[in-house]
C-alpha angles and dihedrals in degrees: 000000000000103000123104116205124206116206114199115202096183125099087220117080089196097040125123100263091046091048090055092046091053092047092051089050088052088059090047090056089052087056089058100256131130117241139197130195120214121191108201092195090064094053128086108222141139128232124248110299094207089233094137091219092119088062091057099046103023095240134083110255093216116101112201141111092302094055097082091042091055089050090052092047090057089063099036122114092211144016125209110193120192130184137155117228113253120178092353096306144062119292123278090246091059093044092051089049091053092048089057090051087069087100087071093058109059134062107240092214102045099025088223126133105271127143113253101194108101122216134021120301140178129224143193125193120198126191123176132186143164098239126088115277109297130189093213091058089049086052089058089059091046090055091056090047089052092050089056087060089057088059104044149322102305094156109205113355115211119225133207112189108174128181133182090059099128107150115058092247097044095110091054088058094054108083091178092056093044091050091050092049094048091049091049091054093048096043097045096050102036 
């Protein structure tokens, strides 16, 4: 392991959630780890087909732009997931990504829920939105953190749920928030 992969669920490469993801990864680099940024919106991939074949062979049968990313995530030491909140939830891109991660949740032999990612990992979930701070939006991040536990031993997953980020560049104009994000990346992966 050693690599930390950031998964951006926003269509905007310079949006608020992506800015925070990049800033966290900057801190991860300071901790001496390799990083990779993945922009889901730039990939061509399908959602889970519900075919159940992944549960029989341990790997999703679809072969598209997400396939090599899923292979890399199996080996990654950490995942940093970032999504804006649209219509009271994560983006469609992030939801479709999580559906494809189903292959990490079931034992191919017994078909029972059992995490398939081997080794300890760390995770950070970021959600951003324009509204005032809301518990239900924090809950969206908590759900993603919980899903990670279905896939492997992520220990405690850190959450950044940040409101009052209306314009697409609002996070970049908040030095306090950027400093907090960078420190989180460094401290978690040191």
